[in-house]
BAGU-270933 format. One record per residue: residue number from 1; residue in three letters; x, y, z of N, C-alpha, C, O, CB in turn. Coordinates in steps of 0.02 Angstrom, whole numbers, plus 50000, padded with zeros to 5 digits. Each point is the difference from the previous one (the first is absolute). Glycine has a CB too. Example, Ala and Ser with C-alpha at 12.3 -4.5 7.8 and 13.67 -1.06 7.14 Angstrom:
2
nr;rest;n_xx;n_yy;n_zz;ca_xx;ca_yy;ca_zz;c_xx;c_yy;c_zz;o_xx;o_yy;o_zz;cb_xx;cb_yy;cb_zz
1;ALA;50660;49716;50390;49955;50059;50000;50045;50060;50000;50052;49999;50033;49853;49942;50029
2;SER;50077;50112;49902;50042;50059;50003;49961;50055;50037;50025;50055;50008;50034;49913;49884
END
This chain:
213
nr;rest;n_xx;n_yy;n_zz;ca_xx;ca_yy;ca_zz;c_xx;c_yy;c_zz;o_xx;o_yy;o_zz;cb_xx;cb_yy;cb_zz
1;MET;50042;49940;50000;49958;50060;50000;50044;50062;50000;50051;50003;50034;49857;49935;50028
2;ILE;50071;50112;49899;50034;50065;49999;49949;50054;50017;49943;49998;49977;50141;49962;49935
3;VAL;49937;50088;50129;49959;50059;50013;50036;50060;49971;50055;50017;50021;49895;49932;50086
4;LEU;50018;50084;49845;50028;50058;49967;49963;50063;50023;49939;50000;50004;50095;49930;49895
5;PHE;50004;50122;50115;49971;50062;50025;50015;50058;49953;50055;50005;49972;49957;49953;50145
6;ASP;49940;50086;49874;50013;50066;49973;50042;50037;50052;50001;49981;50059;49890;50020;49872
7;LEU;50143;50053;50048;50043;50037;50046;49966;50063;50028;49984;50003;50059;50115;49953;49878
8;ASP;49890;50095;50020;49971;50063;50024;49927;49991;50020;49959;49977;49961;50119;50086;49964
9;GLY;49907;49955;50137;49932;49995;50025;49986;49935;50035;49957;49997;50045;50009;50077;49864
10;THR;50069;49873;50072;49989;49934;50030;50052;49986;50054;49983;49983;50056;49968;49977;49836
11;ILE;50113;50048;50090;50054;49990;50048;50020;50066;50033;50008;50003;50061;50034;49900;49870
12;VAL;49965;50149;50028;50021;50065;50027;49950;50054;49984;49959;49995;49955;50160;49969;50032
13;ASP;49885;50089;50053;49958;50060;49991;50046;50058;49986;50040;50020;50043;49869;49936;50034
14;GLN;50088;50072;49862;50043;50056;49984;49970;50048;49949;50036;50024;49956;50060;49902;50069
15;PRO;49839;50089;49979;49971;50045;49950;50032;50070;50001;50008;50030;49947;49886;49907;50064
16;ALA;50124;50088;50048;50029;50067;50004;50069;50002;49966;50018;50049;49969;49919;49972;50137
17;THR;50100;49924;49901;50066;49995;49968;49994;50001;49924;50036;50036;49966;50007;49900;50133
18;ILE;49911;50023;49876;49989;49996;49928;49976;50068;49973;50023;50022;49947;49951;49855;50062
19;LEU;49980;50154;50027;49974;50065;49979;50056;50052;49997;50005;50037;49951;49884;49936;50101
20;ARG;50153;50029;49999;50055;50049;50001;50048;49989;49942;50021;50048;49967;49969;49959;50158
21;CYS;50028;49930;49862;50047;49985;49946;49971;50018;49931;50034;50027;49958;50014;49881;50112
22;LEU;49888;50076;49920;49968;50016;49937;49997;50076;49989;50013;50024;49945;49919;49871;50063
23;ASN;50052;50141;50044;49993;50073;49992;50067;50035;49992;50003;50053;49968;49894;49941;50100
24;ILE;50156;49977;49959;50067;50026;49985;50014;49992;49925;50026;50045;49968;50015;49925;50149
25;LEU;49941;49972;49857;50010;49985;49929;49958;50047;49955;50025;50025;49950;49999;49856;50080
26;LEU;49914;50129;49989;49952;50036;49958;50005;50076;50005;49971;50036;49959;49954;49867;50053
27;LYS;50111;50121;50038;50002;50072;50013;50023;50040;49939;49972;50053;49985;50051;49922;50134
28;LYS;50028;50000;49846;50026;50038;49943;49953;50000;49940;50011;50036;49951;50103;49936;50088
29;TYR;49833;49988;49965;49948;49999;49947;49937;50036;50024;49947;49995;49969;50100;49897;49986
30;ASN;49960;50145;50101;49944;50037;50029;49940;49954;50012;49942;50019;49989;50098;50085;49953
31;ALA;49975;49836;50081;49947;49951;50014;50011;49971;50070;50056;50003;50027;49932;49970;49849
32;SER;49960;50000;50152;50006;49968;50065;49939;49956;50012;49949;50006;49967;50119;50091;50077
33;TYR;49939;49859;50005;49944;49958;50023;49979;50022;50069;50042;50023;50040;49999;49880;49891
34;SER;49895;50091;50084;49976;50004;50069;49997;49928;50026;50001;49953;49961;49932;50155;50018
35;MET;50063;49884;50086;49995;49933;50028;49936;49965;49977;50000;49940;49986;50066;50098;50114
36;ASP;49879;50000;49896;49937;49970;49978;50005;49974;49928;49970;49949;49984;49968;50128;50093
37;GLU;50099;49958;49881;50009;49978;49931;50044;49938;49997;49986;49953;49962;50001;50165;49998
38;LEU;50066;49882;50080;50050;49948;49994;49980;49934;50032;50014;49947;49973;50070;50142;50026
39;ARG;49882;49915;50058;49987;49939;50039;49968;49944;49958;50022;49942;50007;49964;50131;50092
40;PRO;49964;49940;49859;49970;49945;49961;50047;49971;49947;49985;49947;49971;49905;50106;50049
41;LEU;50165;49982;49966;50046;49978;49947;50060;49961;50026;50035;49968;49962;49929;50131;49973
42;ILE;50048;49905;50131;50059;49967;50028;49996;49925;49987;49949;49968;50012;50061;50121;50077
43;GLY;50045;49884;49886;50003;49929;49982;49993;49988;49926;50015;49945;49976;49938;50029;50135
44;LYS;50023;50077;49852;49995;49994;49928;50067;50017;49968;50042;50031;50033;49834;49997;49971
45;PRO;50136;49954;49933;50064;50014;49967;50017;50075;50003;49958;50043;49986;50024;49859;49939
46;LEU;50081;50112;50092;50023;50068;50010;49993;50043;49937;49981;50058;50004;50099;49899;50081
47;GLU;49934;50014;49858;49998;50038;49938;49931;50031;49989;49995;50058;49979;50091;49865;49973
48;GLY;49862;50039;50062;49932;50026;49991;49984;50056;50049;49964;50047;49982;50002;49841;49977
49;ILE;50060;50106;50102;49988;50052;50050;50033;50065;49978;49970;50054;50007;50025;49859;50084
50;ILE;50065;50083;49883;50035;50060;49977;49966;50029;49938;49992;50061;49994;50116;49894;50052
51;LYS;49872;50001;49908;49969;50023;49938;49936;50041;50013;49986;50046;49962;50061;49853;49980
52;ARG;49916;50084;50110;49940;50037;50016;50014;50075;50009;49956;50042;49988;49997;49855;50066
53;LYS;50107;50119;49968;50017;50070;50014;50041;50033;49945;49994;50061;49990;50002;49910;50130
54;VAL;50045;49991;49844;50042;50031;49948;49971;49992;49930;50022;50033;49954;50077;49947;50119
55;GLY;49852;49974;49920;49966;49993;49936;50034;49955;49950;49967;49963;49964;49989;50148;50057
56;SER;50109;49893;49974;50038;49964;49949;50024;49932;50026;50032;49995;50052;50003;50114;49899
57;GLU;49949;49838;50011;50023;49933;50018;50076;49996;49996;50032;49968;50042;49859;49983;49917
58;LYS;50137;50080;49989;50073;49998;49991;50035;50034;50058;50049;49974;50026;49935;50027;49850
59;LEU;49991;50057;50145;50030;50036;50056;49991;49960;50065;50046;49998;50041;49932;50112;49901
60;ALA;49964;49860;50066;49987;49961;50061;50050;49942;50006;50024;49986;50055;49854;50044;49939
61;LYS;50138;49938;49950;50049;49946;50001;50069;50026;50022;50035;49967;50038;49902;49974;49871
62;GLN;50081;50117;50066;50065;50030;50018;50002;50018;50074;50051;49991;50034;49961;50053;49849
63;LEU;49932;49982;50142;49998;50025;50069;49998;49944;50052;50014;50012;50059;49928;50088;49898
64;ARG;50040;49840;50022;50000;49943;50047;50068;49993;50034;50004;49989;50060;49909;49953;49870
65;MET;50141;50063;50030;50067;49990;50027;50019;50058;50047;50036;49990;50049;49995;49945;49848
66;GLU;49946;50125;50086;50014;50057;50044;49963;49991;50067;50027;50015;50053;49989;50061;49846
67;TYR;49921;49901;50097;49963;49986;50061;50036;49948;50042;50004;50006;50061;49888;50022;49880
68;ARG;50133;49921;50026;50036;49946;50035;50056;50029;50044;50008;49980;50057;49964;49940;49849
69;GLU;50067;50127;50066;50056;50029;50037;49975;50040;50060;50029;49998;50054;50037;50007;49840
70;ILE;49879;50032;50096;49971;50039;50055;49974;49953;50054;50012;50011;50060;49957;50082;49860
71;TYR;49996;49855;50059;49969;49954;50048;50053;49963;50042;49992;49994;50060;49912;49992;49860
72;VAL;50149;49991;50048;50052;49962;50036;50031;50043;50055;50019;49974;50052;50004;49959;49844
73;LYS;49982;50132;50092;50030;50045;50051;49952;50014;50058;50021;50021;50053;50047;50030;49856
74;ASN;49868;49937;50080;49950;50020;50049;49955;49943;50026;49956;50012;50041;50045;50098;49904
75;TYR;50010;49828;50031;49948;49950;50011;49989;49978;50072;49948;49970;50015;50079;49992;49873
76;LEU;50018;50051;50157;49989;49982;50070;49966;50055;50040;49975;49988;50055;50124;49938;49937
77;ASP;49900;50135;49980;49971;50056;50037;49924;49993;50006;49965;49999;49949;50128;50075;50010
78;GLY;49883;49919;50101;49928;49995;50011;49970;49933;49985;49939;49992;50002;50057;50126;49972
79;THR;50046;49833;50010;49975;49933;49983;49995;49957;50063;50045;50001;50042;50006;50008;49843
80;LYS;49895;49953;50121;49995;49953;50056;49971;49934;49976;49961;49998;49953;50026;50098;50128
81;ILE;50033;49851;49953;49971;49934;49988;49934;49997;50037;49996;50019;50058;50118;49926;49927
82;HIS;49834;50031;49982;49934;49995;50034;50005;49956;50062;50035;49949;50001;49907;50067;49888
83;ASP;50023;50005;50163;50002;49964;50064;49980;49927;49991;49950;49984;49969;50023;50123;50090
84;GLY;50068;49849;49968;49985;49929;49999;50026;49963;49939;50003;49938;50001;49899;50089;50065
85;VAL;50116;50009;49882;50021;49967;49938;50067;49964;50008;50008;49943;49978;49929;50144;49956
86;GLU;50111;49946;50097;50065;49969;50009;49995;49936;50041;50033;49950;49986;50022;50163;50005
87;GLU;49904;49889;50061;49990;49941;50042;49968;49943;49960;50018;49941;50009;49970;50133;50092
88;LEU;49965;49943;49855;49969;49949;49958;50051;49969;49953;50002;49939;49991;49889;50122;50015
89;LEU;50151;49981;49964;50052;49974;49955;50049;49955;50037;50021;49949;49973;49968;50155;49957
90;MET;50028;49914;50131;50045;49959;50040;49968;49932;50016;50034;49949;50000;50017;50155;50049
91;GLU;49884;49897;49965;49965;49937;50014;49999;49955;49939;50011;49940;50005;49919;50118;50081
92;LEU;50056;49971;49855;50000;49961;49939;50069;49970;49988;50006;49943;49977;49904;50130;49975
93;ARG;50142;49965;50063;50069;49977;49993;50012;49939;50045;50029;49950;49979;50009;50167;49993
94;LYS;49940;49888;50090;50009;49946;50048;49963;49937;49978;50023;49944;50013;49991;50139;50079
95;ARG;49930;49927;49874;49961;49943;49975;50026;49974;49933;49971;49954;49970;49930;50092;50091
96;LYS;50154;49984;49916;50033;49981;49937;49955;50010;49939;50002;49961;49953;50065;49956;50112
97;ILE;49892;50135;49938;49958;50019;49943;50038;50050;49958;50026;50050;50025;49868;49930;50041
98;LYS;50111;50006;49869;50035;50046;49955;49960;50064;49991;49938;49998;49995;50116;49904;49946
99;THR;49981;50154;50057;49966;50064;49992;50035;50043;49947;50059;49990;49986;49903;50005;50134
100;GLY;50001;50051;49851;50029;50044;49950;49963;50066;49995;49946;50009;50029;50093;49891;49909
101;ILE;49991;50145;50025;49970;50066;49986;49987;50006;49925;50042;49983;49959;50018;50068;50140
102;ILE;49880;49974;49884;49983;50017;49932;49984;50075;50000;49951;50021;50031;50003;49862;49941
103;THR;50087;50157;49994;49994;50073;50005;50008;50033;49932;50031;49973;49955;50011;50022;50162
104;SER;49929;50065;49877;50009;50040;49940;50064;50042;50003;50017;50033;49951;49859;49969;50034
105;LYS;50158;49998;50072;50063;50036;50006;50053;49966;49956;49993;49941;49983;49978;50096;50134
106;PHE;50082;49999;49866;50058;49968;49968;50023;49944;50046;50005;50009;50061;50029;50099;49879
107;GLY;49981;49834;50032;50018;49942;50040;50061;50013;50044;50000;49982;50059;49952;49947;49854
108;ASP;50101;50101;50059;50060;50011;50039;49989;50052;50055;50029;49995;50054;50040;49975;49846
109;VAL;49888;50080;50086;49984;50050;50051;49961;49967;50057;50013;50014;50058;49986;50077;49854
110;ALA;49953;49866;50071;49960;49966;50051;50045;49957;50044;49990;49998;50061;49910;50002;49863
111;ARG;50148;49965;50046;50044;49958;50040;50044;50041;50047;50011;49982;50057;49990;49934;49850
112;SER;50024;50141;50068;50039;50045;50042;49958;50029;50056;50022;50005;50057;50050;50022;49844
113;PHE;49867;49992;50083;49953;50029;50048;49987;49951;50057;50002;50018;50059;49945;50051;49850
114;LEU;50038;49868;50074;49986;49949;50051;50062;49986;50043;49994;49988;50060;49920;49961;49864
115;LYS;50144;50053;50045;50062;49990;50037;50010;50057;50051;50018;49987;50057;50033;49953;49845
116;ASP;49936;50122;50076;50008;50057;50045;49948;50000;50055;50012;50027;50055;50037;50038;49850
117;LEU;49892;49906;50082;49949;49993;50051;50015;49942;50048;49967;49991;50051;49950;50057;49869
118;LYS;50134;49913;50062;50022;49942;50040;49948;49944;50001;49993;49965;50051;50075;50113;50019
119;ILE;49896;49914;49874;49953;49944;49996;50012;49958;49936;49960;49956;49985;49956;50112;50080
120;ALA;50138;49946;49899;50013;49963;49938;50007;49926;50013;49982;49959;49957;50074;50142;49996
121;HIS;49971;49880;50105;50012;49930;50016;49935;49961;50010;50001;49938;50004;50106;50095;50048
122;LEU;49836;50002;49951;49936;49966;50011;49966;49981;49934;49945;49973;50000;50043;50091;50105
123;PHE;50046;49948;49838;49971;49984;49935;50048;49957;49959;50061;50010;50001;49875;50098;50001
124;ASP;50035;49843;49964;50040;49956;49957;50011;50030;49931;50049;49983;49966;49906;49920;50096
125;ILE;50001;50142;49917;50006;50030;49933;49965;50068;50000;49950;50010;50035;50055;49876;49911
126;VAL;50022;50160;50015;49969;50065;49989;49997;50011;49925;50051;49999;49966;49993;50049;50145
127;VAL;49895;49961;49863;49990;50009;49928;49972;50070;49988;49946;50017;50024;50034;49858;49959
128;GLY;50058;50165;49980;49978;50067;49983;50012;50015;49927;50014;49956;49960;50010;50081;50156
129;GLU;49969;50027;49866;50011;50020;49930;50072;49981;49980;50047;50013;50037;49868;50082;49974
130;GLY;50090;49876;49931;50065;49977;49975;50013;49927;50013;50046;49971;49972;49996;50142;50048
131;ASP;49916;49856;50022;50007;49928;50015;49951;49957;49961;50016;49943;49983;50024;50088;50131
132;ALA;49901;49996;49873;49946;49962;49966;49948;50050;49976;50004;50059;50015;50017;49837;50056
133;GLU;49929;50079;49891;49944;50042;49980;49965;50027;50062;49994;49965;50050;49992;49969;49843
134;MET;49991;50128;50103;49972;50032;50058;49924;49989;50006;49967;49979;49953;50123;50106;50038
135;LYS;49884;49930;50069;49928;49996;50013;49962;50041;49948;50024;50053;49980;49998;49931;50144
136;PRO;49919;49993;49854;49964;49941;50023;50017;49936;49961;49966;49949;50009;49944;50127;50025
137;SER;50142;49926;49924;50022;49938;49968;50019;49949;50053;50028;50019;50052;50013;50046;49847
138;PRO;49945;49871;50090;50018;49949;50050;50074;49984;50001;50023;49958;50039;49864;49996;49947
139;GLY;50152;50078;49969;50070;49982;49992;50041;50003;50064;50043;49957;50011;49948;50083;49875
140;SER;49997;50010;50156;50040;50007;50061;49987;49943;50049;50046;49974;50031;49952;50150;49953
141;VAL;49939;49857;50023;49982;49945;50045;50026;49934;49973;50027;49959;50037;49871;50103;50001
142;ILE;50094;49928;49897;50025;49938;49969;50076;49995;50006;50027;49946;50013;49876;50056;49906
143;HIS;50131;50055;50072;50073;50001;50008;50020;49980;50071;50046;49961;50009;49962;50129;49903
144;ALA;49958;49937;50138;50015;49984;50069;49988;49926;50014;50042;49967;50032;49928;50149;50002
145;CYS;49975;49858;49942;49984;49929;50010;50051;49955;49967;50023;49950;50029;49855;50079;49978
146;LYS;50140;49988;49931;50049;49959;49964;50067;50000;50035;50033;49948;50006;49907;50078;49887
147;THR;50081;50033;50130;50065;50006;50034;50000;49960;50065;50051;49970;50017;49964;50144;49933
148;LEU;49929;49887;50086;49996;49965;50064;49974;49929;49994;49988;49965;50049;49993;50145;50004
149;LYS;50010;49868;49883;49982;49930;49985;49933;49981;50033;49994;49947;50032;50128;50025;49960
150;GLU;49829;50071;49998;49932;49986;50023;49951;50014;49943;50014;50041;49956;50017;49987;50163
151;LYS;49912;49938;49881;49948;50014;49951;49959;50060;50023;49991;50010;50060;50005;49868;49907
152;PRO;49980;50163;49986;49960;50058;50019;49939;49983;50043;49980;50040;50042;50057;50013;49853
153;GLU;49934;49889;50094;49942;49981;50041;50019;49987;50073;49957;49995;50044;49991;49956;49854
154;ASN;50117;50043;50116;50024;49994;50069;50028;50066;50025;50042;50002;50045;49985;49877;49934
155;CYS;49948;50175;49993;50023;50067;50017;49942;50042;50026;49943;49992;49978;50149;50001;49935
156;ILE;49923;50052;50133;49951;50048;50026;50027;50070;49987;50056;50016;50019;49902;49903;50071
157;MET;50003;50123;49877;50019;50069;49987;49963;50046;50047;49938;49999;50003;50085;49975;49875
158;VAL;50014;50067;50160;49972;50045;50050;50014;50072;49978;50058;50018;49989;49957;49895;50104
159;GLY;49933;50129;49903;50013;50068;49979;49943;50047;50017;49946;49979;50022;50124;49977;49888
160;ASP;49943;50109;50080;49951;50051;50019;49970;50036;49941;49967;50052;50008;50095;49962;50097
161;SER;49948;49960;49834;49972;50034;49941;49966;49950;49954;50011;49939;50005;50078;50149;50002
162;GLU;49869;49938;49948;49967;49957;49952;50051;49963;49957;49990;49941;49986;49912;50137;50013
163;ASP;50152;49956;49981;50050;49967;49959;50033;49942;50035;50018;49950;49968;50002;50159;49976
164;ASP;49989;49896;50122;50029;49944;50038;49955;49938;49996;50024;49944;49992;50032;50137;50085
165;ILE;49879;49930;49928;49953;49945;49997;49997;49972;49929;49999;49939;49990;49934;50111;50104
166;ILE;50066;49994;49857;49996;49979;49930;50061;49960;49980;49994;49949;49966;49937;50151;50008
167;VAL;50129;49923;50046;50061;49964;49981;50000;49930;50031;50022;49953;49968;50041;50156;50023
168;GLY;49913;49886;50070;49997;49934;50032;49950;49954;49965;50015;49942;49986;50016;50111;50122
169;LYS;49910;49974;49877;49949;49959;49967;50021;49980;49930;49988;49944;49978;49924;50115;50090
170;ASN;50120;49988;49896;50024;49984;49932;50052;49945;50000;50006;49963;49951;49970;50155;50017
171;ALA;50061;49876;50087;50051;49948;50004;49972;49934;50026;50033;49948;49996;50052;50141;50024
172;GLY;49854;49912;50007;49970;49940;50028;50012;49991;50074;49991;49946;50027;50024;50003;49863
173;ALA;50007;50105;50143;50013;49997;50072;49938;50019;50040;49953;50030;49974;50167;49999;50005
174;LYS;49879;49953;50085;49949;50024;50046;50017;50073;50016;50058;50020;49998;49921;49863;50051
175;THR;49970;50157;49968;50012;50071;50010;49968;50024;50065;49945;49980;50019;50059;50036;49858
176;ILE;50033;50028;50157;49976;50031;50062;50009;50075;49995;50056;50024;49990;49972;49872;50078
177;ALA;49918;50141;49938;50002;50073;49999;50006;50026;50072;49962;49978;50044;49970;50026;49849
178;VAL;50114;50042;50119;50007;50030;50066;49972;50071;49999;50010;50037;49952;50093;49892;50072
179;LEU;49861;50089;50029;49963;50063;50002;50035;50055;50038;49971;50052;50013;49927;49881;49979
180;TRP;50166;50057;50026;50037;50053;50035;50043;50041;49952;50040;50041;50022;49960;49888;50081
181;GLY;49993;50060;49832;50042;50035;49952;49966;50060;49968;49970;50041;50035;50085;49851;49943
182;TYR;49950;50113;49956;49979;50061;49964;49933;49993;49964;49981;50046;49964;50139;49979;50023
183;ARG;49845;49920;50021;49935;49990;49968;49948;49982;50053;50017;49975;50053;50039;49989;49839
184;ASN;49881;50050;50092;49946;49982;50047;49971;49932;49981;50017;49971;49948;49957;50151;50072
185;ARG;49981;49853;50022;49972;49933;49989;49964;49995;49933;50007;49950;49964;49981;50038;50160
186;LYS;49973;50063;49859;49962;49998;49937;50046;49994;49940;49988;49961;49954;49921;50107;50100
187;GLN;50145;49971;49947;50048;49998;49944;50033;49931;49995;50006;49972;49946;50015;50151;50068
188;LEU;49999;49850;50043;50034;49935;49999;49952;49943;49982;50019;49955;49964;50060;50089;50122
189;GLU;49861;49959;49939;49953;49946;49986;49978;50000;49927;49974;49950;49975;49987;50055;50143
190;SER;50049;50051;49847;49985;50002;49928;50046;49953;49961;49983;49978;49945;49978;50140;50066
191;ALA;50097;49866;50018;50047;49953;49968;49987;49928;50021;50034;49954;49977;50051;50137;50020
192;ASN;49866;49898;50047;49978;49933;50020;50056;49959;50033;50015;49945;49977;49903;50059;49930
193;PRO;50112;50021;50147;50050;49960;50036;49968;49940;50034;49940;50000;50013;50129;50104;50005
194;ASP;49971;49846;49996;49973;49942;50036;49984;50018;50072;49954;49973;50030;50113;49950;49896
195;TYR;49972;50123;50102;49990;50023;50069;50015;50074;50004;50039;50027;49960;49992;49859;50086
196;ALA;49938;50148;50002;50017;50070;50015;50007;50005;50076;49956;49978;50037;49982;50067;49860
197;VAL;50117;49985;50126;50013;50002;50072;50013;50071;50023;50025;50042;49963;50023;49843;50031
198;GLU;49933;50128;50069;50006;50067;50028;50060;50008;50046;50019;50055;50018;49859;49956;49973
199;SER;50153;49933;50029;50055;50004;50047;50053;49947;49984;49986;49951;49966;49936;50093;50123
200;VAL;50138;49968;49937;50054;49951;49991;49983;49935;50036;50017;49946;49977;50068;50147;50013
201;HIS;49881;49912;50067;49979;49941;50037;49953;49957;49957;50007;49938;49998;50004;50125;50111
202;GLU;49942;49969;49858;49954;49963;49956;50037;49970;49941;49986;49944;49980;49920;50133;50054
203;LEU;50142;49960;49939;50041;49974;49945;50038;49938;50022;50002;49950;49965;50009;50165;49987
204;ARG;50019;49888;50107;50038;49943;50027;49955;49938;50004;50021;49946;49980;50053;50133;50085
205;ASN;49866;49929;49962;49956;49943;50009;49982;49968;49933;49999;49939;49994;49956;50114;50109
206;ILE;50031;49988;49847;49981;49973;49934;50061;49967;49967;49993;49946;49970;49919;50143;50017
207;LEU;50146;49942;50018;50060;49969;49971;50014;49932;50031;50014;49952;49964;50033;50162;50015
208;LEU;49949;49881;50087;50014;49936;50033;49948;49948;49980;50017;49941;49992;50036;50120;50104
209;GLU;49885;49960;49897;49947;49954;49979;50014;49973;49929;49993;49941;49987;49924;50121;50085
210;LEU;50104;49983;49883;50014;49980;49931;50063;49956;49997;50002;49951;49963;49944;50154;49995
211;ILE;50104;49913;50081;50062;49963;49999;49990;49929;50026;50031;49952;49976;50032;50155;50040
212;GLN;49894;49886;50034;49990;49935;50032;49948;49957;49964;49992;49941;50016;50039;50111;50091
213;SER;49932;49978;49845;49946;49962;49967;50029;49954;49946;49962;49964;49967;49959;50130;50055
END
């Protein structure tokens, strides 16, 4: 069994950090995001988020790398791990359950970020941009399963966005939507997850039930 997690909103909370980095990038184009505008977009591909403000797809592609440099310098500022998540990951580790991250961040940036948060050792694999096809394509989940030598049907995808649920379902995995992230219940249930949970405690109970079944 493999448990795969989305990163932003599911494992960590950092909307203010992302907002600050984006607005540093967009300032020279006389553009900016408000938190209300950005929150529903967190977890989606970066290029599309930038394009909404600069208009040009070509420019948005170029600016992704500039954003990356800004983000790497600031990614720990104001970032916190959601309460109870690290303990859950440690328990899964003790139970010898394989775990991974599926994220829209650049893969190497995500790995560096997790290392600096001192939780990289709790994951067997991190799949981000540059490693496989991105959400909602099932490629990232399939890549993780293939690397860890498990079938997708023996995988659980946990996330806080519709794309997290869709990528899991497209790969043939079970899906769990978490309600402490950036989407509400109605938005998440539109993607038809197998489960929706309001707390890490509830997530733990469902994971253990699925793992033991």
